[in-house]
C-alpha angles and dihedrals in degrees: 000000000000114000109211091205095053099102099025127097110248122198120197131204134169122213132188135192128163102324096333123109121190126191106200129194122192115203126177106260146106102304100271119158119214117182118185090338094308132102112270095237091049094047094048092045093242089293101161095199090057092045090049090052091052093049096040100095091049092047091050088061096035093243100117093122096037102068138042117222117220114186139185108191133170140169132042127030134301096278093053091043093051092051090046090053090049092055093044092052091049091051090050090051089055088058089053092060133347088222088070093063098077099053091043092049091048090054092049097242095128100051119093116233102235096197113118138154112288116237122252116255124215115257091032131089094226134357093299106356112110127194119269113280115246119195093191 
């Protein structure tokens, strides 16, 4: 079997957002996006804001047509997954060259978004919603 990745440089990055985890590989290529074995547009339902988030780190450095993005992602919904892919791609670009770190950090692609769903507390219906007050 011939492995197409055998003689190509592969750069890895892991991204996280909410409950999503994305393992991202950057391979020299024509700018294709493959998420869980499917085309990026197909996987993200042609949602252009999600596609823009995935491509943002490469566009920051002007490399959108220089690397293919291969992703394994699980957990969460499409928004969390798209942001996890964005962070993973940015981390992979930092492996490519340390000079890439500063512009990516300035654009905010390397920072993890810490917002997540708050846990439910006992005695409440949801995280903060209490039952209706009854005077009698």
